[in-house]
Every structure is written in C-alpha cells, then in structure tokens.
PDB file of N, CA, C and O in Angstrom:
ATOM      1  N   UNK A   1      -4.329 -10.337 -16.871  1.00  0.00           N
ATOM      2  CA  UNK A   1      -4.892 -10.382 -15.542  1.00  0.00           C
ATOM      3  C   UNK A   1      -6.140  -9.493 -15.532  1.00  0.00           C
ATOM      4  O   UNK A   1      -6.063  -8.330 -15.929  1.00  0.00           O
ATOM      5  N   UNK A   2      -7.259 -10.003 -15.097  1.00  0.00           N
ATOM      6  CA  UNK A   2      -8.485  -9.197 -15.069  1.00  0.00           C
ATOM      7  C   UNK A   2      -8.356  -7.993 -14.114  1.00  0.00           C
ATOM      8  O   UNK A   2      -7.699  -8.062 -13.075  1.00  0.00           O
ATOM      9  N   UNK A   3      -8.998  -6.912 -14.505  1.00  0.00           N
ATOM     10  CA  UNK A   3      -8.920  -5.677 -13.709  1.00  0.00           C
ATOM     11  C   UNK A   3      -9.440  -5.883 -12.284  1.00  0.00           C
ATOM     12  O   UNK A   3      -8.933  -5.266 -11.347  1.00  0.00           O
ATOM     13  N   UNK A   4     -10.435  -6.734 -12.118  1.00  0.00           N
ATOM     14  CA  UNK A   4     -10.950  -6.987 -10.762  1.00  0.00           C
ATOM     15  C   UNK A   4      -9.878  -7.616  -9.876  1.00  0.00           C
ATOM     16  O   UNK A   4      -9.793  -7.309  -8.686  1.00  0.00           O
ATOM     17  N   UNK A   5      -9.065  -8.490 -10.450  1.00  0.00           N
ATOM     18  CA  UNK A   5      -7.976  -9.098  -9.675  1.00  0.00           C
ATOM     19  C   UNK A   5      -6.893  -8.066  -9.356  1.00  0.00           C
ATOM     20  O   UNK A   5      -6.288  -8.101  -8.284  1.00  0.00           O
ATOM     21  N   UNK A   6      -6.658  -7.160 -10.284  1.00  0.00           N
ATOM     22  CA  UNK A   6      -5.677  -6.101 -10.050  1.00  0.00           C
ATOM     23  C   UNK A   6      -6.187  -5.177  -8.936  1.00  0.00           C
ATOM     24  O   UNK A   6      -5.414  -4.756  -8.076  1.00  0.00           O
ATOM     25  N   UNK A   7      -7.474  -4.868  -8.954  1.00  0.00           N
ATOM     26  CA  UNK A   7      -8.056  -4.059  -7.870  1.00  0.00           C
ATOM     27  C   UNK A   7      -7.947  -4.797  -6.531  1.00  0.00           C
ATOM     28  O   UNK A   7      -7.678  -4.175  -5.504  1.00  0.00           O
ATOM     29  N   UNK A   8      -8.150  -6.102  -6.538  1.00  0.00           N
ATOM     30  CA  UNK A   8      -8.017  -6.889  -5.309  1.00  0.00           C
ATOM     31  C   UNK A   8      -6.578  -6.839  -4.795  1.00  0.00           C
ATOM     32  O   UNK A   8      -6.351  -6.752  -3.589  1.00  0.00           O
ATOM     33  N   UNK A   9      -5.618  -6.893  -5.701  1.00  0.00           N
ATOM     34  CA  UNK A   9      -4.216  -6.772  -5.308  1.00  0.00           C
ATOM     35  C   UNK A   9      -3.958  -5.405  -4.670  1.00  0.00           C
ATOM     36  O   UNK A   9      -3.288  -5.312  -3.641  1.00  0.00           O
ATOM     37  N   UNK A  10      -4.486  -4.356  -5.279  1.00  0.00           N
ATOM     38  CA  UNK A  10      -4.320  -3.009  -4.725  1.00  0.00           C
ATOM     39  C   UNK A  10      -4.947  -2.911  -3.338  1.00  0.00           C
ATOM     40  O   UNK A  10      -4.362  -2.316  -2.433  1.00  0.00           O
ATOM     41  N   UNK A  11      -6.121  -3.484  -3.169  1.00  0.00           N
ATOM     42  CA  UNK A  11      -6.781  -3.470  -1.862  1.00  0.00           C
ATOM     43  C   UNK A  11      -5.964  -4.234  -0.822  1.00  0.00           C
ATOM     44  O   UNK A  11      -5.872  -3.814   0.332  1.00  0.00           O
ATOM     45  N   UNK A  12      -5.375  -5.353  -1.232  1.00  0.00           N
ATOM     46  CA  UNK A  12      -4.532  -6.124  -0.323  1.00  0.00           C
ATOM     47  C   UNK A  12      -3.314  -5.341   0.126  1.00  0.00           C
ATOM     48  O   UNK A  12      -2.923  -5.406   1.291  1.00  0.00           O
ATOM     49  N   UNK A  13      -2.711  -4.598  -0.797  1.00  0.00           N
ATOM     50  CA  UNK A  13      -1.553  -3.779  -0.437  1.00  0.00           C
ATOM     51  C   UNK A  13      -1.947  -2.663   0.526  1.00  0.00           C
ATOM     52  O   UNK A  13      -1.212  -2.354   1.464  1.00  0.00           O
ATOM     53  N   UNK A  14      -3.103  -2.066   0.290  1.00  0.00           N
ATOM     54  CA  UNK A  14      -3.579  -1.015   1.216  1.00  0.00           C
ATOM     55  C   UNK A  14      -3.846  -1.592   2.599  1.00  0.00           C
ATOM     56  O   UNK A  14      -3.592  -0.937   3.610  1.00  0.00           O
ATOM     57  N   UNK A  15      -4.351  -2.802   2.644  1.00  0.00           N
ATOM     58  CA  UNK A  15      -4.594  -3.466   3.924  1.00  0.00           C
ATOM     59  C   UNK A  15      -3.279  -3.730   4.654  1.00  0.00           C
ATOM     60  O   UNK A  15      -3.192  -3.547   5.868  1.00  0.00           O
ATOM     61  N   UNK A  16      -2.259  -4.159   3.916  1.00  0.00           N
ATOM     62  CA  UNK A  16      -0.940  -4.386   4.535  1.00  0.00           C
ATOM     63  C   UNK A  16      -0.352  -3.064   5.030  1.00  0.00           C
ATOM     64  O   UNK A  16       0.359  -3.042   6.034  1.00  0.00           O
ATOM     65  N   UNK A  17      -0.641  -1.970   4.337  1.00  0.00           N
ATOM     66  CA  UNK A  17      -0.173  -0.656   4.791  1.00  0.00           C
ATOM     67  C   UNK A  17      -0.798  -0.315   6.141  1.00  0.00           C
ATOM     68  O   UNK A  17      -0.134   0.236   7.019  1.00  0.00           O
ATOM     69  N   UNK A  18      -2.063  -0.640   6.297  1.00  0.00           N
ATOM     70  CA  UNK A  18      -2.732  -0.384   7.577  1.00  0.00           C
ATOM     71  C   UNK A  18      -2.101  -1.226   8.685  1.00  0.00           C
ATOM     72  O   UNK A  18      -1.970  -0.766   9.819  1.00  0.00           O
ATOM     73  N   UNK A  19      -1.715  -2.447   8.361  1.00  0.00           N
ATOM     74  CA  UNK A  19      -1.040  -3.297   9.350  1.00  0.00           C
ATOM     75  C   UNK A  19       0.321  -2.718   9.731  1.00  0.00           C
ATOM     76  O   UNK A  19       0.709  -2.764  10.898  1.00  0.00           O
ATOM     77  N   UNK A  20       1.045  -2.175   8.756  1.00  0.00           N
ATOM     78  CA  UNK A  20       2.337  -1.550   9.054  1.00  0.00           C
ATOM     79  C   UNK A  20       2.137  -0.308   9.916  1.00  0.00           C
ATOM     80  O   UNK A  20       2.945  -0.037  10.805  1.00  0.00           O
ATOM     81  N   UNK A  21       1.068   0.453   9.663  1.00  0.00           N
ATOM     82  CA  UNK A  21       0.753   1.599  10.524  1.00  0.00           C
ATOM     83  C   UNK A  21       0.494   1.139  11.958  1.00  0.00           C
ATOM     84  O   UNK A  21       0.959   1.757  12.916  1.00  0.00           O
ATOM     85  N   UNK A  22      -0.245   0.058  12.085  1.00  0.00           N
ATOM     86  CA  UNK A  22      -0.555  -0.485  13.407  1.00  0.00           C
ATOM     87  C   UNK A  22       0.727  -0.927  14.125  1.00  0.00           C
ATOM     88  O   UNK A  22       0.888  -0.689  15.322  1.00  0.00           O
ATOM     89  N   UNK A  23       1.621  -1.560  13.394  1.00  0.00           N
ATOM     90  CA  UNK A  23       2.892  -1.994  13.983  1.00  0.00           C
ATOM     91  C   UNK A  23       3.687  -0.788  14.459  1.00  0.00           C
ATOM     92  O   UNK A  23       4.298  -0.818  15.527  1.00  0.00           O
ATOM     93  N   UNK A  24       3.677   0.259  13.670  1.00  0.00           N
ATOM     94  CA  UNK A  24       4.380   1.492  14.044  1.00  0.00           C
ATOM     95  C   UNK A  24       3.853   2.029  15.371  1.00  0.00           C
ATOM     96  O   UNK A  24       4.632   2.442  16.230  1.00  0.00           O
ATOM     97  N   UNK A  25       2.543   2.023  15.538  1.00  0.00           N
ATOM     98  CA  UNK A  25       1.946   2.536  16.770  1.00  0.00           C
ATOM     99  C   UNK A  25       2.214   1.614  17.960  1.00  0.00           C
ATOM    100  O   UNK A  25       2.426   2.079  19.080  1.00  0.00           O
ATOM    101  N   UNK A  26       2.202   0.322  17.710  1.00  0.00           N
ATOM    102  CA  UNK A  26       2.507  -0.617  18.800  1.00  0.00           C
ATOM    103  C   UNK A  26       3.933  -0.462  19.297  1.00  0.00           C
ATOM    104  O   UNK A  26       4.209  -0.623  20.486  1.00  0.00           O
ATOM    105  N   UNK A  27       4.827  -0.150  18.386  1.00  0.00           N
ATOM    106  CA  UNK A  27       6.223   0.036  18.765  1.00  0.00           C
ATOM    107  C   UNK A  27       6.457   1.372  19.458  1.00  0.00           C
ATOM    108  O   UNK A  27       7.553   1.630  19.958  1.00  0.00           O
ATOM    109  N   UNK A  28       5.443   2.216  19.491  1.00  0.00           N
ATOM    110  CA  UNK A  28       5.576   3.524  20.122  1.00  0.00           C
ATOM    111  C   UNK A  28       5.447   3.483  21.630  1.00  0.00           C
ATOM    112  O   UNK A  28       5.844   4.433  22.305  1.00  0.00           O
ATOM    113  N   UNK A  29       4.904   2.412  22.173  1.00  0.00           N
ATOM    114  CA  UNK A  29       4.754   2.307  23.625  1.00  0.00           C
ATOM    115  C   UNK A  29       6.142   2.201  24.266  1.00  0.00           C
ATOM    116  O   UNK A  29       6.999   1.459  23.787  1.00  0.00           O
ATOM    117  N   UNK A  30       6.348   2.934  25.328  1.00  0.00           N
ATOM    118  CA  UNK A  30       7.674   2.889  25.954  1.00  0.00           C
ATOM    119  C   UNK A  30       7.966   1.508  26.541  1.00  0.00           C
ATOM    120  O   UNK A  30       7.111   0.871  27.155  1.00  0.00           O
ATOM    121  N   UNK A  31       9.178   1.085  26.331  1.00  0.00           N
ATOM    122  CA  UNK A  31       9.641  -0.175  26.905  1.00  0.00           C
ATOM    123  C   UNK A  31      10.651   0.187  27.989  1.00  0.00           C
ATOM    124  O   UNK A  31      11.813   0.475  27.702  1.00  0.00           O
ATOM    125  N   UNK A  32      10.202   0.168  29.203  1.00  0.00           N
ATOM    126  CA  UNK A  32      11.062   0.581  30.309  1.00  0.00           C
ATOM    127  C   UNK A  32      11.869  -0.615  30.807  1.00  0.00           C
ATOM    128  O   UNK A  32      11.352  -1.493  31.498  1.00  0.00           O
ATOM    129  N   UNK A  33      13.131  -0.625  30.444  1.00  0.00           N
ATOM    130  CA  UNK A  33      14.018  -1.674  30.935  1.00  0.00           C
ATOM    131  C   UNK A  33      15.022  -1.104  31.933  1.00  0.00           C
ATOM    132  O   UNK A  33      15.618  -1.833  32.725  1.00  0.00           O
ATOM    133  N   UNK A  34      15.192   0.211  31.876  1.00  0.00           N
ATOM    134  CA  UNK A  34      16.063   0.887  32.821  1.00  0.00           C
ATOM    135  C   UNK A  34      17.535   0.626  32.577  1.00  0.00           C
ATOM    136  O   UNK A  34      17.922  -0.175  31.726  1.00  0.00           O
ATOM    137  N   UNK A  35      18.327   1.320  33.343  1.00  0.00           N
ATOM    138  CA  UNK A  35      19.768   1.136  33.306  1.00  0.00           C
ATOM    139  C   UNK A  35      20.396   1.516  31.995  1.00  0.00           C
ATOM    140  O   UNK A  35      19.802   2.239  31.195  1.00  0.00           O
ATOM    141  N   UNK A  36      21.600   1.030  31.772  1.00  0.00           N
ATOM    142  CA  UNK A  36      22.348   1.417  30.576  1.00  0.00           C
ATOM    143  C   UNK A  36      21.755   0.846  29.280  1.00  0.00           C
ATOM    144  O   UNK A  36      22.108   1.297  28.191  1.00  0.00           O
ATOM    145  N   UNK A  37      20.870  -0.128  29.388  1.00  0.00           N
ATOM    146  CA  UNK A  37      20.261  -0.721  28.211  1.00  0.00           C
ATOM    147  C   UNK A  37      19.120   0.141  27.639  1.00  0.00           C
ATOM    148  O   UNK A  37      18.753  -0.029  26.476  1.00  0.00           O
ATOM    149  N   UNK A  38      18.562   1.050  28.429  1.00  0.00           N
ATOM    150  CA  UNK A  38      17.400   1.846  28.009  1.00  0.00           C
ATOM    151  C   UNK A  38      17.638   2.610  26.704  1.00  0.00           C
ATOM    152  O   UNK A  38      16.794   2.526  25.812  1.00  0.00           O
ATOM    153  N   UNK A  39      18.742   3.352  26.542  1.00  0.00           N
ATOM    154  CA  UNK A  39      18.932   4.071  25.272  1.00  0.00           C
ATOM    155  C   UNK A  39      19.005   3.140  24.060  1.00  0.00           C
ATOM    156  O   UNK A  39      18.545   3.496  22.975  1.00  0.00           O
ATOM    157  N   UNK A  40      19.573   1.965  24.241  1.00  0.00           N
ATOM    158  CA  UNK A  40      19.667   1.010  23.140  1.00  0.00           C
ATOM    159  C   UNK A  40      18.288   0.483  22.752  1.00  0.00           C
ATOM    160  O   UNK A  40      17.983   0.343  21.568  1.00  0.00           O
ATOM    161  N   UNK A  41      17.465   0.194  23.745  1.00  0.00           N
ATOM    162  CA  UNK A  41      16.106  -0.276  23.482  1.00  0.00           C
ATOM    163  C   UNK A  41      15.305   0.817  22.773  1.00  0.00           C
ATOM    164  O   UNK A  41      14.572   0.538  21.824  1.00  0.00           O
ATOM    165  N   UNK A  42      15.447   2.048  23.232  1.00  0.00           N
ATOM    166  CA  UNK A  42      14.717   3.151  22.597  1.00  0.00           C
ATOM    167  C   UNK A  42      15.164   3.353  21.151  1.00  0.00           C
ATOM    168  O   UNK A  42      14.332   3.596  20.277  1.00  0.00           O
ATOM    169  N   UNK A  43      16.464   3.255  20.889  1.00  0.00           N
ATOM    170  CA  UNK A  43      16.968   3.398  19.522  1.00  0.00           C
ATOM    171  C   UNK A  43      16.473   2.254  18.640  1.00  0.00           C
ATOM    172  O   UNK A  43      16.114   2.464  17.482  1.00  0.00           O
ATOM    173  N   UNK A  44      16.456   1.050  19.193  1.00  0.00           N
ATOM    174  CA  UNK A  44      15.954  -0.117  18.463  1.00  0.00           C
ATOM    175  C   UNK A  44      14.489   0.081  18.069  1.00  0.00           C
ATOM    176  O   UNK A  44      14.110  -0.144  16.919  1.00  0.00           O
ATOM    177  N   UNK A  45      13.675   0.502  19.032  1.00  0.00           N
ATOM    178  CA  UNK A  45      12.251   0.708  18.744  1.00  0.00           C
ATOM    179  C   UNK A  45      12.043   1.845  17.753  1.00  0.00           C
ATOM    180  O   UNK A  45      11.181   1.760  16.878  1.00  0.00           O
ATOM    181  N   UNK A  46      12.828   2.904  17.886  1.00  0.00           N
ATOM    182  CA  UNK A  46      12.704   4.036  16.958  1.00  0.00           C
ATOM    183  C   UNK A  46      13.046   3.602  15.531  1.00  0.00           C
ATOM    184  O   UNK A  46      12.362   3.995  14.586  1.00  0.00           O
ATOM    185  N   UNK A  47      14.075   2.811  15.372  1.00  0.00           N
ATOM    186  CA  UNK A  47      14.444   2.366  14.024  1.00  0.00           C
ATOM    187  C   UNK A  47      13.355   1.483  13.429  1.00  0.00           C
ATOM    188  O   UNK A  47      13.095   1.546  12.228  1.00  0.00           O
ATOM    189  N   UNK A  48      12.726   0.671  14.247  1.00  0.00           N
ATOM    190  CA  UNK A  48      11.648  -0.182  13.742  1.00  0.00           C
ATOM    191  C   UNK A  48      10.374   0.621  13.472  1.00  0.00           C
ATOM    192  O   UNK A  48       9.633   0.296  12.544  1.00  0.00           O
ATOM    193  N   UNK A  49      10.109   1.655  14.259  1.00  0.00           N
ATOM    194  CA  UNK A  49       8.973   2.540  13.958  1.00  0.00           C
ATOM    195  C   UNK A  49       9.192   3.229  12.616  1.00  0.00           C
ATOM    196  O   UNK A  49       8.274   3.343  11.804  1.00  0.00           O
ATOM    197  N   UNK A  50      10.416   3.682  12.398  1.00  0.00           N
ATOM    198  CA  UNK A  50      10.735   4.346  11.138  1.00  0.00           C
ATOM    199  C   UNK A  50      10.581   3.388   9.964  1.00  0.00           C
ATOM    200  O   UNK A  50      10.041   3.760   8.922  1.00  0.00           O
ATOM    201  N   UNK A  51      11.051   2.167  10.129  1.00  0.00           N
ATOM    202  CA  UNK A  51      10.908   1.167   9.061  1.00  0.00           C
ATOM    203  C   UNK A  51       9.435   0.867   8.789  1.00  0.00           C
ATOM    204  O   UNK A  51       9.033   0.744   7.632  1.00  0.00           O
ATOM    205  N   UNK A  52       8.634   0.748   9.838  1.00  0.00           N
ATOM    206  CA  UNK A  52       7.198   0.474   9.661  1.00  0.00           C
ATOM    207  C   UNK A  52       6.516   1.637   8.954  1.00  0.00           C
ATOM    208  O   UNK A  52       5.653   1.435   8.100  1.00  0.00           O
ATOM    209  N   UNK A  53       6.908   2.854   9.313  1.00  0.00           N
ATOM    210  CA  UNK A  53       6.331   4.038   8.665  1.00  0.00           C
ATOM    211  C   UNK A  53       6.683   4.060   7.176  1.00  0.00           C
ATOM    212  O   UNK A  53       5.828   4.330   6.333  1.00  0.00           O
ATOM    213  N   UNK A  54       7.949   3.774   6.861  1.00  0.00           N
ATOM    214  CA  UNK A  54       8.371   3.763   5.461  1.00  0.00           C
ATOM    215  C   UNK A  54       7.661   2.653   4.682  1.00  0.00           C
ATOM    216  O   UNK A  54       7.222   2.862   3.551  1.00  0.00           O
ATOM    217  N   UNK A  55       7.555   1.483   5.290  1.00  0.00           N
ATOM    218  CA  UNK A  55       6.876   0.368   4.635  1.00  0.00           C
ATOM    219  C   UNK A  55       5.410   0.706   4.375  1.00  0.00           C
ATOM    220  O   UNK A  55       4.893   0.433   3.292  1.00  0.00           O
ATOM    221  N   UNK A  56       4.744   1.294   5.355  1.00  0.00           N
ATOM    222  CA  UNK A  56       3.342   1.669   5.178  1.00  0.00           C
ATOM    223  C   UNK A  56       3.185   2.654   4.029  1.00  0.00           C
ATOM    224  O   UNK A  56       2.270   2.526   3.215  1.00  0.00           O
ATOM    225  N   UNK A  57       4.071   3.630   3.963  1.00  0.00           N
ATOM    226  CA  UNK A  57       4.008   4.612   2.880  1.00  0.00           C
ATOM    227  C   UNK A  57       4.213   3.984   1.517  1.00  0.00           C
ATOM    228  O   UNK A  57       3.504   4.303   0.563  1.00  0.00           O
ATOM    229  N   UNK A  58       5.179   3.095   1.429  1.00  0.00           N
ATOM    230  CA  UNK A  58       5.449   2.418   0.157  1.00  0.00           C
ATOM    231  C   UNK A  58       4.281   1.530  -0.258  1.00  0.00           C
ATOM    232  O   UNK A  58       3.905   1.499  -1.430  1.00  0.00           O
ATOM    233  N   UNK A  59       3.711   0.815   0.698  1.00  0.00           N
ATOM    234  CA  UNK A  59       2.575  -0.055   0.374  1.00  0.00           C
ATOM    235  C   UNK A  59       1.360   0.758  -0.067  1.00  0.00           C
ATOM    236  O   UNK A  59       0.643   0.360  -0.985  1.00  0.00           O
ATOM    237  N   UNK A  60       1.127   1.905   0.590  1.00  0.00           N
ATOM    238  CA  UNK A  60       0.020   2.776   0.169  1.00  0.00           C
ATOM    239  C   UNK A  60       0.247   3.283  -1.249  1.00  0.00           C
ATOM    240  O   UNK A  60      -0.661   3.265  -2.080  1.00  0.00           O
ATOM    241  N   UNK A  61       1.472   3.736  -1.515  1.00  0.00           N
ATOM    242  CA  UNK A  61       1.795   4.243  -2.850  1.00  0.00           C
ATOM    243  C   UNK A  61       1.622   3.143  -3.890  1.00  0.00           C
ATOM    244  O   UNK A  61       1.017   3.373  -4.937  1.00  0.00           O
ATOM    245  N   UNK A  62       2.142   1.963  -3.616  1.00  0.00           N
ATOM    246  CA  UNK A  62       2.042   0.860  -4.559  1.00  0.00           C
ATOM    247  C   UNK A  62       0.589   0.455  -4.782  1.00  0.00           C
ATOM    248  O   UNK A  62       0.186   0.188  -5.914  1.00  0.00           O
ATOM    249  N   UNK A  63      -0.200   0.407  -3.705  1.00  0.00           N
ATOM    250  CA  UNK A  63      -1.618   0.085  -3.837  1.00  0.00           C
ATOM    251  C   UNK A  63      -2.351   1.111  -4.691  1.00  0.00           C
ATOM    252  O   UNK A  63      -3.180   0.752  -5.528  1.00  0.00           O
ATOM    253  N   UNK A  64      -2.043   2.388  -4.479  1.00  0.00           N
ATOM    254  CA  UNK A  64      -2.687   3.442  -5.270  1.00  0.00           C
ATOM    255  C   UNK A  64      -2.270   3.354  -6.741  1.00  0.00           C
ATOM    256  O   UNK A  64      -3.094   3.541  -7.636  1.00  0.00           O
ATOM    257  N   UNK A  65      -1.003   3.071  -6.981  1.00  0.00           N
ATOM    258  CA  UNK A  65      -0.508   2.970  -8.356  1.00  0.00           C
ATOM    259  C   UNK A  65      -1.141   1.782  -9.078  1.00  0.00           C
ATOM    260  O   UNK A  65      -1.570   1.901 -10.226  1.00  0.00           O
ATOM    261  N   UNK A  66      -1.194   0.661  -8.410  1.00  0.00           N
ATOM    262  CA  UNK A  66      -1.794  -0.532  -9.025  1.00  0.00           C
ATOM    263  C   UNK A  66      -3.289  -0.312  -9.252  1.00  0.00           C
ATOM    264  O   UNK A  66      -3.824  -0.727 -10.280  1.00  0.00           O
ATOM    265  N   UNK A  67      -3.964   0.333  -8.309  1.00  0.00           N
ATOM    266  CA  UNK A  67      -5.378   0.660  -8.498  1.00  0.00           C
ATOM    267  C   UNK A  67      -5.589   1.576  -9.695  1.00  0.00           C
ATOM    268  O   UNK A  67      -6.550   1.409 -10.446  1.00  0.00           O
ATOM    269  N   UNK A  68      -4.690   2.546  -9.876  1.00  0.00           N
ATOM    270  CA  UNK A  68      -4.792   3.458 -11.020  1.00  0.00           C
ATOM    271  C   UNK A  68      -4.576   2.712 -12.340  1.00  0.00           C
ATOM    272  O   UNK A  68      -5.221   3.015 -13.343  1.00  0.00           O
ATOM    273  N   UNK A  69      -3.667   1.740 -12.329  1.00  0.00           N
ATOM    274  CA  UNK A  69      -3.454   0.932 -13.538  1.00  0.00           C
ATOM    275  C   UNK A  69      -4.725   0.163 -13.885  1.00  0.00           C
ATOM    276  O   UNK A  69      -5.137   0.129 -15.044  1.00  0.00           O
ATOM    277  N   UNK A  70      -5.342  -0.449 -12.885  1.00  0.00           N
ATOM    278  CA  UNK A  70      -6.581  -1.198 -13.140  1.00  0.00           C
ATOM    279  C   UNK A  70      -7.668  -0.264 -13.667  1.00  0.00           C
ATOM    280  O   UNK A  70      -8.404  -0.623 -14.586  1.00  0.00           O
ATOM    281  N   UNK A  71      -7.768   0.928 -13.091  1.00  0.00           N
ATOM    282  CA  UNK A  71      -8.762   1.899 -13.575  1.00  0.00           C
ATOM    283  C   UNK A  71      -8.488   2.288 -15.023  1.00  0.00           C
ATOM    284  O   UNK A  71      -9.418   2.423 -15.818  1.00  0.00           O
ATOM    285  N   UNK A  72      -7.219   2.468 -15.367  1.00  0.00           N
ATOM    286  CA  UNK A  72      -6.901   2.847 -16.747  1.00  0.00           C
ATOM    287  C   UNK A  72      -7.214   1.708 -17.715  1.00  0.00           C
ATOM    288  O   UNK A  72      -7.641   1.947 -18.844  1.00  0.00           O
ATOM    289  N   UNK A  73      -6.999   0.456 -17.263  1.00  0.00           N
ATOM    290  CA  UNK A  73      -7.376  -0.676 -18.112  1.00  0.00           C
ATOM    291  C   UNK A  73      -8.870  -0.679 -18.367  1.00  0.00           C
ATOM    292  O   UNK A  73      -9.316  -0.898 -19.493  1.00  0.00           O
ATOM    293  N   UNK A  74      -9.648  -0.434 -17.311  1.00  0.00           N
ATOM    294  CA  UNK A  74     -11.102  -0.408 -17.472  1.00  0.00           C
ATOM    295  C   UNK A  74     -11.531   0.730 -18.391  1.00  0.00           C
ATOM    296  O   UNK A  74     -12.439   0.559 -19.205  1.00  0.00           O
ATOM    297  N   UNK A  75     -10.894   1.877 -18.271  1.00  0.00           N
ATOM    298  CA  UNK A  75     -11.230   3.012 -19.141  1.00  0.00           C
ATOM    299  C   UNK A  75     -10.868   2.701 -20.589  1.00  0.00           C
ATOM    300  O   UNK A  75     -11.628   3.024 -21.502  1.00  0.00           O
ATOM    301  N   UNK A  76      -9.718   2.080 -20.803  1.00  0.00           N
ATOM    302  CA  UNK A  76      -9.326   1.712 -22.155  1.00  0.00           C
ATOM    303  C   UNK A  76     -10.293   0.685 -22.736  1.00  0.00           C
ATOM    304  O   UNK A  76     -10.726   0.802 -23.882  1.00  0.00           O
ATOM    305  N   UNK A  77     -10.624  -0.316 -21.934  1.00  0.00           N
ATOM    306  CA  UNK A  77     -11.594  -1.315 -22.400  1.00  0.00           C
ATOM    307  C   UNK A  77     -12.911  -0.649 -22.772  1.00  0.00           C
ATOM    308  O   UNK A  77     -13.497  -0.959 -23.810  1.00  0.00           O
ATOM    309  N   UNK A  78     -13.373   0.261 -21.931  1.00  0.00           N
ATOM    310  CA  UNK A  78     -14.628   0.957 -22.214  1.00  0.00           C
ATOM    311  C   UNK A  78     -14.553   1.770 -23.491  1.00  0.00           C
ATOM    312  O   UNK A  78     -15.499   1.787 -24.279  1.00  0.00           O
ATOM    313  N   UNK A  79     -13.435   2.442 -23.697  1.00  0.00           N
ATOM    314  CA  UNK A  79     -13.277   3.241 -24.917  1.00  0.00           C
ATOM    315  C   UNK A  79     -13.243   2.354 -26.147  1.00  0.00           C
ATOM    316  O   UNK A  79     -13.853   2.666 -27.170  1.00  0.00           O
ATOM    317  N   UNK A  80     -12.529   1.252 -26.040  1.00  0.00           N
ATOM    318  CA  UNK A  80     -12.456   0.351 -27.197  1.00  0.00           C
ATOM    319  C   UNK A  80     -13.793  -0.309 -27.480  1.00  0.00           C
ATOM    320  O   UNK A  80     -14.193  -0.436 -28.637  1.00  0.00           O
ATOM    321  N   UNK A  81     -14.487  -0.731 -26.430  1.00  0.00           N
ATOM    322  CA  UNK A  81     -15.779  -1.376 -26.634  1.00  0.00           C
ATOM    323  C   UNK A  81     -16.833  -0.410 -27.146  1.00  0.00           C
ATOM    324  O   UNK A  81     -17.756  -0.817 -27.852  1.00  0.00           O
ATOM    325  N   UNK A  82     -16.705   0.868 -26.797  1.00  0.00           N
ATOM    326  CA  UNK A  82     -17.689   1.827 -27.293  1.00  0.00           C
ATOM    327  C   UNK A  82     -17.542   2.055 -28.781  1.00  0.00           C
ATOM    328  O   UNK A  82     -18.486   2.494 -29.438  1.00  0.00           O
ATOM    329  N   UNK A  83     -16.381   1.766 -29.316  1.00  0.00           N
ATOM    330  CA  UNK A  83     -16.130   1.933 -30.757  1.00  0.00           C
ATOM    331  C   UNK A  83     -16.614   0.737 -31.562  1.00  0.00           C
ATOM    332  O   UNK A  83     -16.825   0.848 -32.770  1.00  0.00           O
ATOM    333  N   UNK A  84     -16.790  -0.392 -30.915  1.00  0.00           N
ATOM    334  CA  UNK A  84     -17.207  -1.608 -31.627  1.00  0.00           C
ATOM    335  C   UNK A  84     -18.615  -1.413 -32.173  1.00  0.00           C
ATOM    336  O   UNK A  84     -19.512  -0.965 -31.459  1.00  0.00           O
ATOM    337  N   UNK A  85     -18.793  -1.744 -33.407  1.00  0.00           N
ATOM    338  CA  UNK A  85     -20.110  -1.679 -34.016  1.00  0.00           C
ATOM    339  C   UNK A  85     -20.444  -0.343 -34.657  1.00  0.00           C
ATOM    340  O   UNK A  85     -21.503  -0.212 -35.271  1.00  0.00           O
ATOM    341  N   UNK A  86     -19.584   0.644 -34.535  1.00  0.00           N
ATOM    342  CA  UNK A  86     -19.849   1.910 -35.212  1.00  0.00           C
ATOM    343  C   UNK A  86     -19.484   1.770 -36.695  1.00  0.00           C
ATOM    344  O   UNK A  86     -18.431   1.226 -37.030  1.00  0.00           O
ATOM    345  N   UNK A  87     -20.342   2.255 -37.563  1.00  0.00           N
ATOM    346  CA  UNK A  87     -20.034   2.165 -38.998  1.00  0.00           C
ATOM    347  C   UNK A  87     -18.792   3.011 -39.329  1.00  0.00           C
ATOM    348  O   UNK A  87     -18.650   4.145 -38.873  1.00  0.00           O
ATOM    349  N   UNK A  88     -17.921   2.435 -40.118  1.00  0.00           N
ATOM    350  CA  UNK A  88     -16.727   3.161 -40.584  1.00  0.00           C
ATOM    351  C   UNK A  88     -15.598   3.171 -39.579  1.00  0.00           C
ATOM    352  O   UNK A  88     -14.541   3.727 -39.878  1.00  0.00           O
ATOM    353  N   UNK A  89     -15.760   2.592 -38.416  1.00  0.00           N
ATOM    354  CA  UNK A  89     -14.697   2.567 -37.415  1.00  0.00           C
ATOM    355  C   UNK A  89     -14.010   1.220 -37.471  1.00  0.00           C
ATOM    356  O   UNK A  89     -14.664   0.177 -37.463  1.00  0.00           O
ATOM    357  N   UNK A  90     -12.689   1.244 -37.527  1.00  0.00           N
ATOM    358  CA  UNK A  90     -11.943  -0.010 -37.592  1.00  0.00           C
ATOM    359  C   UNK A  90     -11.036  -0.140 -36.424  1.00  0.00           C
ATOM    360  O   UNK A  90     -10.322  -1.135 -36.305  1.00  0.00           O
TER     361      UNK A  90
END
C-alpha cells in the first residue's frame, strides 16, 4: 500500500475522531423531559457521551499510529534509496 494512501487513511481516522467529538458535545445539551424519566434520560445521554469520548480518543490514537507507520515507511524508503548507486554498497 503506498504511503500516501496510508496517510490518507490516517487523515480519515482523525476526521472521524472530530465527528465523534462533535457527537459528544451534541449529546451534552440537556434533554428536559421531566418527571421520573429525567434521570434515565440523563444516564442514557451520559453513557453515550462517554462512548463518543472513548471512540474519539481511539480514532485519534489509531490515526496517529497509522500516520507514524507511513512516515517510517517513507524514512525507510529514503534510507534505502540513498544507498542505491554508492560504490561498494550492496
């Protein structure tokens, strides 16, 4: 897989992390339903905010890791290509 495609994958994951952050914030708005259902609604929203936060963190980490892999491939390619054509180097 070309490094540019791997970088694109990393960028896509970072973009999805931003969407998960946005979802977390949207779920933060109070949903006033009142009565005995209110605590259940608040617990439901809190659990989904927590899930969105965890998902965003995982996607950011995965995007950074995949980006680092692509960078290391490019560095390895550069090191190997710099050796090509040197006398006595095999």
